[in-house]
C-alpha positions as CSV (number, residue, x, y, z in Angstrom):
1,X,0.2,-0.4,0.0
2,X,2.9,2.0,1.1
3,X,3.9,3.1,-3.6
4,X,-0.4,3.3,-4.5
5,X,-2.1,5.6,-0.9
6,X,1.3,7.8,-1.0
7,X,3.2,8.3,-4.0
8,X,1.5,7.1,-7.1
9,X,-1.2,10.2,-7.3
10,X,2.2,12.5,-6.5
11,X,4.2,11.1,-9.4
12,X,3.5,12.9,-12.7
13,X,3.4,10.4,-15.4
14,X,4.4,12.3,-17.8
15,X,7.4,13.5,-16.5
16,X,8.8,9.5,-16.2
17,X,12.2,8.8,-17.4
18,X,13.9,5.0,-18.7
19,X,15.4,3.3,-16.0
20,X,18.8,3.2,-18.0
21,X,18.9,6.5,-17.5
22,X,17.8,7.3,-14.7
23,X,20.0,4.3,-13.0
24,X,22.6,6.2,-15.3
25,X,22.2,9.5,-13.6
26,X,21.8,8.1,-10.4
27,X,25.8,7.0,-10.5
28,X,27.1,10.4,-12.2
29,X,25.6,12.7,-9.5
30,X,23.4,10.8,-6.8
31,X,20.5,13.3,-7.3
32,X,17.5,10.9,-7.6
33,X,16.9,8.5,-4.3
34,X,14.4,5.6,-3.2
35,X,10.9,6.5,-1.9
36,X,9.4,3.4,-2.7
37,X,9.6,-0.2,-2.4
38,X,6.6,-2.4,-5.4
39,X,6.8,-6.0,-3.9
40,X,6.7,-8.9,-6.6
41,X,3.0,-9.3,-8.5
42,X,2.5,-12.7,-10.9
43,X,5.1,-12.3,-12.7
44,X,6.9,-8.7,-12.1
45,X,9.9,-8.4,-9.9
46,X,10.0,-6.4,-7.3
47,X,10.7,-2.7,-7.8
48,X,12.1,0.5,-7.1
49,X,11.1,3.9,-7.0
50,X,13.3,6.9,-7.4
51,X,12.9,10.2,-8.1
52,X,14.8,13.1,-8.5
53,X,15.4,15.0,-5.1
54,X,18.8,16.4,-5.8
55,X,17.5,20.2,-4.3
56,X,15.8,18.7,-1.0
57,X,17.2,20.0,2.3
58,X,16.4,16.5,4.1
59,X,15.8,18.5,7.4
60,X,11.9,16.3,8.1
61,X,11.3,13.7,10.9
62,X,10.3,11.5,8.1
63,X,11.9,10.9,5.0
64,X,9.0,9.9,2.8
65,X,7.9,13.8,4.2
66,X,10.9,15.2,2.1
67,X,9.0,14.6,-1.1
68,X,5.4,15.4,0.3
69,X,6.5,18.4,2.0
70,X,8.6,19.4,-0.6
71,X,7.2,18.7,-4.0
72,X,7.3,22.3,-5.8
73,X,6.4,20.8,-9.9
74,X,7.0,17.6,-11.1
75,X,9.8,15.7,-10.6
76,X,11.7,13.5,-13.0
77,X,11.4,9.5,-11.5
78,X,11.9,5.8,-13.0
79,X,11.2,1.9,-11.8
80,X,14.1,-0.5,-12.0
81,X,14.5,-3.8,-10.5
82,X,15.4,-3.8,-7.0
83,X,17.6,-6.5,-8.7
84,X,19.7,-4.0,-10.4
85,X,20.9,-2.6,-7.0
86,X,23.0,-5.7,-7.4
87,X,23.7,-6.7,-10.3
88,X,23.9,-5.9,-13.9
89,X,23.7,-1.7,-14.0
90,X,24.8,-0.8,-10.4
91,X,27.6,-3.0,-10.4
92,X,29.9,-0.2,-10.7
93,X,28.8,1.7,-7.6
94,X,31.4,2.5,-5.3
95,X,30.4,0.5,-2.0
96,X,31.5,2.4,1.4
97,X,29.6,2.5,4.7
98,X,27.6,4.6,5.6
99,X,28.9,7.3,8.6
100,X,26.2,5.3,10.8
101,X,23.1,3.7,12.6
102,X,20.5,5.6,15.2
103,X,18.9,3.0,16.7
104,X,16.1,3.6,19.9
105,X,12.9,3.4,21.7
106,X,9.8,5.3,21.0
107,X,9.4,8.6,22.7
108,X,12.3,8.7,23.7
109,X,14.6,12.4,22.0
110,X,15.4,10.1,18.4
111,X,13.9,12.9,16.9
112,X,16.0,15.4,18.6
113,X,19.1,14.0,17.8
114,X,17.9,12.9,14.2
115,X,18.0,17.3,14.2
116,X,20.8,18.2,16.0
117,X,23.0,15.0,13.8
118,X,21.8,17.1,10.5
119,X,23.3,20.5,11.8
120,X,26.2,18.7,11.7
121,X,28.2,20.3,8.4
122,X,28.8,17.2,6.4
123,X,26.1,14.7,7.3
124,X,23.2,14.1,5.7
125,X,20.6,12.4,7.4
126,X,18.1,9.5,6.1
127,X,15.3,9.3,9.0
128,X,13.2,6.6,8.9
129,X,13.2,5.7,5.3
130,X,9.8,4.2,4.0
131,X,11.8,2.3,1.5
132,X,14.2,0.3,4.3
133,X,10.9,-0.7,6.0
134,X,9.4,-1.5,3.1
135,X,12.5,-4.3,2.3
136,X,13.1,-5.3,5.8
137,X,9.3,-6.3,5.9
138,X,9.9,-8.4,2.5
139,X,9.9,-12.0,2.2
140,X,12.2,-11.6,-0.6
141,X,15.9,-11.5,-0.7
142,X,16.2,-8.1,-1.2
143,X,19.9,-6.6,-1.7
144,X,19.7,-4.0,1.7
145,X,23.7,-3.5,1.1
146,X,23.5,-1.7,-2.4
147,X,20.0,0.4,-1.2
148,X,22.4,1.5,1.8
149,X,25.2,2.1,-0.8
150,X,22.8,4.2,-2.7
151,X,22.2,6.8,0.4
152,X,25.9,6.8,0.9
153,X,26.3,7.8,-3.1
154,X,23.4,10.6,-2.7
155,X,24.7,11.5,0.8
156,X,28.4,12.1,-1.3
157,X,26.7,14.0,-4.2
158,X,25.8,16.4,-1.8
159,X,29.5,16.5,-0.2
160,X,28.5,15.2,2.5
161,X,28.2,11.4,4.3
162,X,25.1,9.2,5.4
163,X,23.1,8.5,8.3
164,X,20.2,6.2,8.8
165,X,18.2,7.1,12.0
166,X,15.7,4.1,11.7
167,X,12.2,3.3,13.1
168,X,12.0,1.8,16.4
169,X,11.0,-1.3,15.1
170,X,14.3,-1.6,12.8
171,X,16.1,-2.7,16.0
172,X,14.6,-6.1,15.6
173,X,16.2,-6.7,12.2
174,X,19.9,-5.2,13.8
175,X,21.8,-8.1,12.9
176,X,20.5,-8.2,9.1
177,X,21.2,-4.1,9.1
178,X,24.5,-3.3,11.1
179,X,26.3,-5.9,8.3
180,X,24.5,-4.3,5.2
181,X,25.3,-0.9,6.1
182,X,29.0,-1.7,6.6
183,X,29.1,-2.2,9.8
184,X,29.0,1.4,10.9
185,X,29.1,3.0,14.4
186,X,26.0,2.8,16.1
187,X,23.9,4.3,18.8
188,X,20.5,3.1,20.6
189,X,18.6,6.0,22.7
190,X,16.9,4.5,25.1
191,X,15.2,6.0,28.1
192,X,13.4,5.5,31.9
193,X,10.5,3.2,30.9
194,X,8.2,5.1,32.6
195,X,8.5,8.2,31.4
196,X,8.7,6.8,27.7
197,X,5.0,4.2,29.2
198,X,3.9,7.5,29.9
199,X,4.6,9.7,26.8
200,X,2.3,6.7,24.7
201,X,-0.7,6.2,27.1
202,X,-3.7,6.8,25.4
203,X,-2.5,5.2,22.7
204,X,-2.3,1.7,20.8
205,X,1.6,1.3,19.4
206,X,1.0,-2.4,18.7
207,X,-1.4,-1.4,15.8
208,X,0.9,1.1,14.9
209,X,3.4,-1.2,14.2
210,X,3.7,-2.9,10.7
211,X,2.1,-6.7,11.6
212,X,5.2,-8.0,11.5
213,X,7.0,-6.2,14.2
214,X,3.4,-6.5,16.1
215,X,3.1,-8.3,19.5
216,X,1.8,-11.6,19.1
217,X,-2.3,-12.5,20.0
218,X,-3.2,-9.3,21.1
219,X,-3.3,-7.2,23.6
220,X,-6.7,-6.1,25.7
221,X,-4.7,-3.3,27.8
222,X,-2.9,-0.4,25.3
223,X,-0.7,0.2,28.2
224,X,0.6,-3.6,28.9
225,X,0.9,-3.6,25.3
226,X,3.3,-0.7,25.2
227,X,4.7,-1.8,27.8
228,X,6.0,-6.0,26.1
229,X,6.7,-3.8,22.6
230,X,9.3,-1.4,25.0
231,X,10.5,-4.3,26.9
232,X,11.3,-5.8,23.8
233,X,13.1,-3.1,22.7
234,X,14.9,-2.7,25.5
235,X,16.6,-6.1,25.7
236,X,17.3,-6.1,22.1
237,X,18.8,-3.1,22.6
238,X,21.0,-4.6,25.6
239,X,21.9,-8.0,23.4
240,X,23.5,-5.5,21.1
241,X,25.2,-2.9,23.4
242,X,26.5,-6.3,24.6
243,X,28.7,-7.5,21.8
244,X,29.7,-4.1,21.1
245,X,27.4,-3.1,18.4
246,X,26.0,-0.2,20.0
247,X,26.4,2.1,21.8
248,X,23.7,2.7,24.1
249,X,22.8,7.1,24.9
250,X,20.2,7.6,27.8
251,X,17.7,10.2,27.1
252,X,18.6,12.7,30.0
253,X,23.1,12.9,28.4
254,X,21.9,12.7,25.2
255,X,22.4,16.5,24.2
256,X,25.6,16.9,26.5
257,X,26.8,13.4,24.2
258,X,25.5,14.5,21.1
259,X,27.7,18.0,21.4
260,X,30.4,17.7,24.0
261,X,30.3,14.3,25.0
262,X,31.8,10.9,23.0
263,X,29.6,10.8,20.4
264,X,31.3,13.2,18.1
265,X,34.4,11.1,17.9
266,X,32.8,7.9,17.9
267,X,30.0,9.1,14.9
268,X,33.7,10.8,12.9
269,X,32.1,15.3,13.2
270,X,33.5,17.7,14.4
271,X,31.8,20.3,16.0
272,X,33.5,23.5,15.3
273,X,31.4,27.0,17.6
274,X,28.9,27.8,15.0
275,X,27.7,24.2,15.2
276,X,27.4,23.7,19.0
277,X,25.6,27.2,19.1
278,X,23.6,25.4,16.4
279,X,22.9,22.2,17.7
280,X,22.2,24.3,21.7
281,X,19.7,26.0,20.2
282,X,17.6,23.0,18.4
283,X,17.7,21.1,21.6
284,X,15.6,23.9,23.3
285,X,13.1,24.0,20.3
286,X,10.3,20.8,20.9
287,X,11.4,18.2,18.0
288,X,8.1,18.0,16.1
289,X,7.5,21.4,15.6
290,X,11.1,23.4,15.8
291,X,8.3,26.6,15.6
292,X,8.2,25.8,19.5
293,X,10.0,26.3,22.7
294,X,10.6,22.5,24.3
295,X,9.2,22.4,27.9
296,X,10.1,19.6,30.4
297,X,7.1,17.4,31.5
298,X,8.3,15.3,34.3
299,X,6.2,16.0,36.4
300,X,3.1,14.8,33.8
301,X,4.8,12.0,32.8
302,X,5.0,11.4,36.5
303,X,1.6,11.7,37.3
304,X,0.6,9.5,34.9
305,X,2.8,6.7,35.8
306,X,1.5,7.1,39.2
307,X,-2.2,7.3,38.1
308,X,-2.2,4.1,36.3
309,X,-1.8,1.1,37.1
310,X,-0.6,-0.9,34.2
311,X,2.1,1.5,33.9
312,X,2.9,1.9,37.3
313,X,3.6,-2.5,37.0
314,X,5.4,-2.1,34.0
315,X,7.9,0.3,35.0
316,X,8.5,-1.0,38.0
317,X,9.2,-4.9,35.9
318,X,11.8,-2.9,33.4
319,X,13.5,-1.2,36.0
320,X,16.2,-3.6,36.1
321,X,16.9,-4.0,32.6
322,X,16.4,0.0,32.7
323,X,19.7,0.5,35.3
324,X,21.3,-2.7,33.1
325,X,21.4,-0.3,30.2
326,X,22.7,2.6,31.9
327,X,25.3,0.7,32.9
328,X,26.2,0.7,28.9
329,X,25.5,4.4,28.0
330,X,28.6,5.7,29.4
331,X,29.8,8.6,31.7
332,X,26.7,9.9,32.9
333,X,25.5,13.4,32.6
334,X,23.6,15.2,35.0
335,X,21.5,12.1,35.3
């Protein structure tokens, strides 16, 4: 449904170009970006949809939003078999690991991290790209490594390096994603489970997940379902941290570690004074709507934890897991 409901109405058929021409231009300047994945249909193999986004700022919270929000008149686009990522036309594609992966639980400051990293010169952030989500959910053998190389190629065309800010459930596919992206430095952002569950209160997060990532059997109480999903994420993050494949970042430490802490060296970027001012200014904004200023809401979340029995029980049950993650979160700062 990704292709039919989100992209088909936006793309001008008169601007569709031949796949051979599109792939050739992709290799020469990286202006085309993969925005959709079309599963196989009958005798038609799976395909990737590419759109010319050379002038897109890529500063939206979600990658598809770049196309939806910045579509100004017709853009050239093409459709090519997914196999062309691995064989034939793209065989000569340069392969360089992307600069970093950002994994996270829900409601933990990941959008803030995406915006702050986007302020770093030389970093191009691809935030929750739907084409990657679709490929991860596909039963078909898809060339994730070449898709990620194409993102790095596009970043190189913008004189930068690619960082992919994953969707939360992508964490369950980390064993595929990490090697496919060249085993780059990766972080896992987590937060006090009571605060996460308080933020999710009133939402059935299970229903917002792809079917393959949902809690099997269903849960009557959405707060309990949210807690079960959060627990799965935390356990997966801890497993990856214990094996040395991700570096944990606790929400209270996020801003400090991105600007003045260990993460610039770990993720391979420099913070000069101008960049530092820009990143810290972003930290004072409401991430989902930068026109608003961020207001601490810890007291409101604590009240929800105290008032909702299911959240209170889950927060207590997940406390040891949270403490284990903190032990992998680097040096404490204002914790």
